[in-house]
C-alpha positions in Angstrom: -5.7 -16.0 -1.5 -5.2 -12.2 -1.0 -1.8 -10.6 -1.1 -0.7 -9.7 2.5 1.6 -6.6 2.9 2.4 -5.9 6.5 3.1 -2.2 7.1 6.5 -1.5 8.6 5.1 1.7 10.0 3.8 -0.4 12.8 7.0 -2.3 13.3 9.3 -1.8 16.4 11.8 0.7 15.0 14.3 -0.2 17.7 14.2 -3.8 16.4 13.5 -3.2 12.8 15.8 -6.0 11.4 14.1 -8.4 13.8 10.7 -7.5 12.5 11.9 -7.6 8.9 13.1 -11.1 9.5 9.8 -12.0 11.0 8.0 -11.0 7.8 10.6 -12.8 5.7 9.7 -16.0 7.5 6.0 -15.5 7.5 3.4 -16.1 4.7 3.3 -12.4 3.9 3.8 -11.4 0.2 5.2 -7.9 0.4 6.6 -5.3 2.7 4.4 -2.2 2.7 6.5 1.0 3.3 4.7 4.2 4.1 6.9 7.3 3.4 5.4 10.4 5.0 6.7 13.9 4.7 4.8 15.9 7.3 3.3 18.0 4.6 0.9 15.9 2.6 0.1 14.1 5.8 0.6 15.4 9.3 3.0 12.6 10.3 6.7 12.0 9.4 7.8 8.4 9.1 11.1 7.5 7.5 13.0 8.3 4.4 15.6 6.9 2.0 18.3 5.7 4.4 15.7 3.6 6.2 14.2 2.2 3.0 17.7 1.3 1.9 18.3 -0.6 5.2 15.0 -2.5 4.8 15.9 -3.6 1.3 19.2 -5.0 2.5 17.4 -7.4 4.7 14.0 -7.9 3.0 13.5 -11.1 1.0 10.1 -10.0 -0.4 9.1 -7.2 -2.7 8.9 -3.6 -1.3 5.6 -1.9 -1.8 6.4 1.8 -1.4 3.6 4.1 -0.7 4.6 7.8 -1.1 2.5 10.0 1.1 4.4 13.1 0.0 3.9 16.2 -2.1 5.5 16.2 -5.5 6.3 12.5 -5.4 7.8 12.7 -8.9 10.9 14.3 -7.4 11.8 11.0 -5.7 10.7 8.2 -7.9 14.0 7.4 -9.4 15.7 7.3 -6.0 13.1 5.0 -4.5 13.4 2.7 -7.5 17.2 2.5 -7.0 16.6 1.7 -3.3 14.7 -1.4 -4.3 11.0 -0.6 -4.6 9.1 -3.0 -6.8 5.9 -1.1 -6.7 5.6 2.7 -6.1 2.1 4.2 -5.4 1.5 7.9 -5.4 -1.6 9.9 -4.3 -4.0 11.3 -6.8 -4.4 14.2 -4.5 -0.6 14.9 -4.5 0.4 14.6 -8.2 -1.2 17.0 -10.7 0.3 15.3 -13.8 -0.6 11.7 -13.0 -0.2 10.2 -16.5 3.4 11.6 -16.5 4.1 10.4 -13.0 2.9 6.8 -13.7 5.0 6.7 -16.8 8.0 7.9 -14.8 7.5 5.1 -12.3 7.4 2.5 -15.0 10.5 4.0 -16.8 12.3 3.6 -13.5 11.6 -0.2 -13.7 8.8 -0.3 -11.1 5.1 -1.2 -11.1 3.0 1.9 -10.8 -0.1 2.6 -8.7 -2.5 5.4 -7.7 -3.7 6.0 -4.1 -7.1 7.5 -3.4 -7.9 9.1 0.0 -11.3 8.2 1.6 -13.1 11.2 0.3 -11.8 10.8 -3.3 -14.2 8.8 -5.6 -13.0 6.1 -7.9 -14.6 8.0 -10.8 -11.4 10.1 -11.0 -9.7 7.0 -12.4 -11.9 6.9 -15.5 -9.2 8.1 -17.9 -6.1 6.7 -16.1 -7.1 3.3 -14.8 -5.6 1.6 -17.9 -2.2 2.9 -16.9 -2.4 1.5 -13.3 -0.8 -1.7 -12.2 -2.4 -1.1 -8.9 -5.0 1.1 -7.2 -4.6 1.6 -3.4 -7.7 2.7 -1.6 -7.2 4.3 1.8 -9.8 2.9 4.2 -8.6 5.4 6.9 -7.4 9.0 6.5 -3.6 8.8 5.8 -1.0 9.8 8.2 -1.3 7.5 11.2 -1.6 3.8 12.0 -4.2 2.1 14.2 -7.2 4.1 12.9 -10.8 2.8 12.6 -11.8 1.3 9.3 -14.2 3.5 7.2 -17.0 1.1 6.2 -17.9 3.0 2.9 -14.7 1.5 1.5 -16.6 -1.8 0.8 -18.8 -0.1 -1.8 -15.8 1.8 -3.1 -14.0 -1.5 -3.7 -17.0 -3.0 -5.6 -17.2 0.1 -7.9 -13.5 -0.1 -8.6 -13.7 -3.9 -9.3 -16.5 -3.2 -11.8 -14.4 -0.6 -13.5 -11.5 -3.0 -13.8 -13.7 -5.8 -15.1 -15.4 -3.6 -17.7 -12.0 -2.7 -19.1 -10.7 -6.3 -18.8 -7.7 -5.1 -16.9 -5.5 -6.9 -14.4 -5.1 -3.9 -12.0 -4.6 -5.0 -8.4 -6.9 -3.4 -5.7 -5.0 -2.8 -2.5 -6.5 -1.6 0.8 -4.7 0.3 3.5 -6.2 1.1 7.0 -8.1 -0.7 9.7 -7.6 -4.1 8.2 -8.3 -7.1 10.5 -9.9 -10.5 10.0 -13.5 -9.1 9.9 -12.9 -6.1 7.6 -10.4 -8.1 5.6 -13.0 -10.8 4.8 -15.5 -8.2 3.6 -12.9 -6.5 1.5 -11.8 -9.7 -0.2 -15.5 -10.6 -0.9 -16.0 -7.1 -2.4 -13.0 -7.7 -4.8 -9.8 -6.5 -3.0 -6.7 -8.3 -4.0 -4.1 -7.1 -1.5 -4.4 -6.1 2.2 -2.1 -3.8 4.1 -2.1 -4.6 7.8 0.1 -2.8 10.3 -0.9 -2.6 14.0 -3.1 -5.7 13.5 0.0 -7.7 12.7 2.7 -6.2 14.8 0.4 -5.5 17.7 -0.4 -9.1 18.1 1.5 -11.6 20.2 1.9 -14.0 17.3 2.3 -11.9 14.1 3.1 -14.9 11.9 -0.2 -16.6 12.9 -2.2 -13.4 12.1 -0.6 -13.2 8.7 -1.5 -16.8 8.1 -5.1 -16.1 9.1 -5.3 -13.1 6.8 -3.9 -15.3 3.9 -6.9 -17.6 4.4 -9.5 -14.9 3.8 
């Protein structure tokens, strides 16, 4: 069964604790937390005080996705706030080997994120150092976008690279995930699915999470 990581970007911020408890009680595996700086992506989401508050109530691992420039400046801080996994964008960190090592030294699992236009070939010399690769299946910055279908082939290519190297790297997908796209992604080799508006925009989020787990 795939790992399901509901994105709190789509939660009701006026009732954030309620939505955290909902995820705690569901079949979801992780909390996906999108940290946006308004520079690397056009949107601004939330920062360290909110992540700290989330961690105080979350009973499942925090999957922290840094959509920020120079992410290496904040890795230790997010690790202290409770992140289990920290993913940083290939497009935002020019010394990726150093950044991944920094994440691991902080006690977290380390991952690279690729935007839709970035090919998986850029991972050729760094994949061995990745606990996870997050493929964006929409352009980062906003929730509720339409799934980019080319992502399916991208997943297959990445899965082949991982298999060739006999690695245990997790493939995570973020953007436009629903029961249809999720099924195709899992069949292509995806291990983890991030779902935001599809979960929190539904009248029965727990049921939707359960359906995603069955893919």
